[in-house]
C-alpha positions in Angstrom: -81.0 9.8 -139.9 -83.5 8.3 -142.3 -85.9 5.9 -140.6 -85.2 3.3 -143.3 -81.6 3.1 -141.9 -82.7 2.2 -138.4 -81.9 -1.2 -137.2 -84.4 -3.3 -135.3 -81.7 -5.3 -133.4 -78.7 -4.6 -131.4 -75.5 -5.3 -133.3 -72.2 -6.4 -131.8 -68.7 -6.7 -133.3 -67.5 -10.3 -133.4 -65.1 -12.5 -135.3 -66.8 -15.8 -136.1 -65.9 -18.2 -138.8 -68.7 -18.7 -141.3 -69.5 -21.1 -144.1 -71.3 -19.3 -147.0 -73.4 -21.5 -149.2 -74.4 -20.1 -152.5 -77.0 -21.6 -154.8 -77.9 -19.3 -157.7 -80.4 -21.7 -159.4 -81.7 -23.1 -156.1 -80.7 -26.6 -157.1 -79.0 -28.6 -154.5 -76.4 -30.0 -156.9 -75.3 -26.5 -157.8 -74.6 -25.3 -154.3 -71.1 -23.9 -153.7 -69.4 -23.5 -150.4 -67.1 -20.6 -149.4 -65.4 -19.7 -146.2 -65.3 -16.3 -144.4 -65.8 -14.5 -141.1 -68.7 -12.7 -139.5 -67.5 -9.2 -138.5 -70.7 -8.2 -136.6 -73.9 -9.9 -135.8 -77.5 -9.1 -134.7 -80.8 -10.9 -134.5 -81.7 -9.4 -137.9 -78.5 -9.9 -139.9 -74.7 -10.0 -140.2 -71.8 -8.2 -141.7 -69.4 -10.8 -143.1 -66.3 -11.1 -145.3 -65.3 -13.6 -147.9 -63.1 -13.7 -151.0 -66.1 -14.2 -153.3 -67.8 -11.4 -155.1 -71.6 -11.6 -154.7 -74.2 -9.1 -156.0 -76.6 -7.1 -154.0 -80.0 -8.9 -153.5 -78.4 -12.3 -154.0 -79.5 -15.0 -151.5 -76.9 -17.0 -149.5 -77.0 -19.3 -146.5 -74.7 -18.7 -143.5 -73.6 -21.6 -141.3 -71.8 -20.7 -138.1 -71.3 -21.9 -134.5 -71.9 -19.9 -131.3 -71.0 -20.9 -127.8 -73.8 -22.2 -125.6 -74.1 -22.1 -121.8 -75.4 -25.6 -121.8 -73.1 -28.3 -120.4 -74.7 -30.9 -122.7 -74.3 -28.9 -125.8 -71.4 -26.4 -125.6 -71.9 -25.0 -129.1 -75.0 -24.1 -131.1 -75.0 -24.7 -134.9 -76.8 -22.0 -136.9 -77.9 -22.2 -140.5 -79.7 -19.1 -141.7 -80.7 -17.7 -145.1 -79.7 -14.2 -145.8 -80.1 -11.5 -148.5 -77.1 -9.4 -149.5 -78.1 -5.7 -148.9 -74.8 -4.0 -149.7 -71.2 -5.0 -150.6 -67.8 -3.4 -150.6 -64.4 -4.6 -151.8 -61.9 -4.3 -148.9 -59.2 -1.9 -150.0 -55.8 -3.6 -150.9 -57.2 -7.1 -150.3 -59.0 -9.7 -152.4 -61.8 -9.7 -149.9 -65.4 -8.4 -150.0 -67.5 -7.3 -147.1 -71.3 -7.7 -147.1 -74.2 -6.4 -145.1 -76.9 -9.1 -145.1 -80.3 -9.4 -143.5 -81.6 -12.7 -142.3 -84.7 -14.0 -144.2 -87.3 -16.5 -143.0 -85.5 -16.9 -139.7 -87.5 -18.5 -136.9 -88.1 -16.5 -133.7 -86.4 -19.3 -131.7 -83.2 -19.0 -133.7 -83.3 -15.2 -133.6 -83.8 -15.3 -129.8 -80.8 -17.6 -129.4 -78.6 -15.2 -131.4 -79.8 -12.2 -129.4 -79.2 -14.1 -126.1 -75.7 -14.9 -127.2 -75.0 -11.3 -128.1 -76.4 -10.1 -124.8 -74.3 -12.5 -122.8 -71.2 -11.6 -124.8 -71.8 -7.9 -124.2 -72.3 -8.5 -120.5 -69.0 -10.5 -120.3 -67.1 -7.8 -122.2 -68.4 -5.1 -119.7 -67.4 -7.3 -116.8 -64.0 -7.8 -118.3 -63.5 -4.1 -119.0 -64.6 -3.2 -115.4 -62.2 -5.8 -114.0 -59.3 -4.5 -116.2 -59.9 -0.9 -115.1 -60.0 -1.7 -111.4 -56.9 -3.9 -111.4 
């Protein structure tokens, strides 16, 4: 494995609705909104699908919600900038899948994403263990 292919963050399969904001000229009035789904997530990036064809190296913003363990705030709203690293048309569908890395993400936001993924992985393991023993 080439060291450039190594990931710095644990990645977990998910299915989370996402709003993709695209602004090619970086002017607020030209921002376009598309909908899709995040297929896997890490503290460093995401793999997502949408029906819009973006080019590699383009910048987008991703807005998505994650559950929160807090009683006062049951969901966390995330808004992160990302750069498209790779793209692929999904065979036999009018859908594109993208690998994107988060850019200019604060360590606090990154920590919240990693914590969510850790908690999700633990709950999946507990569920699997319970399913096997019953």
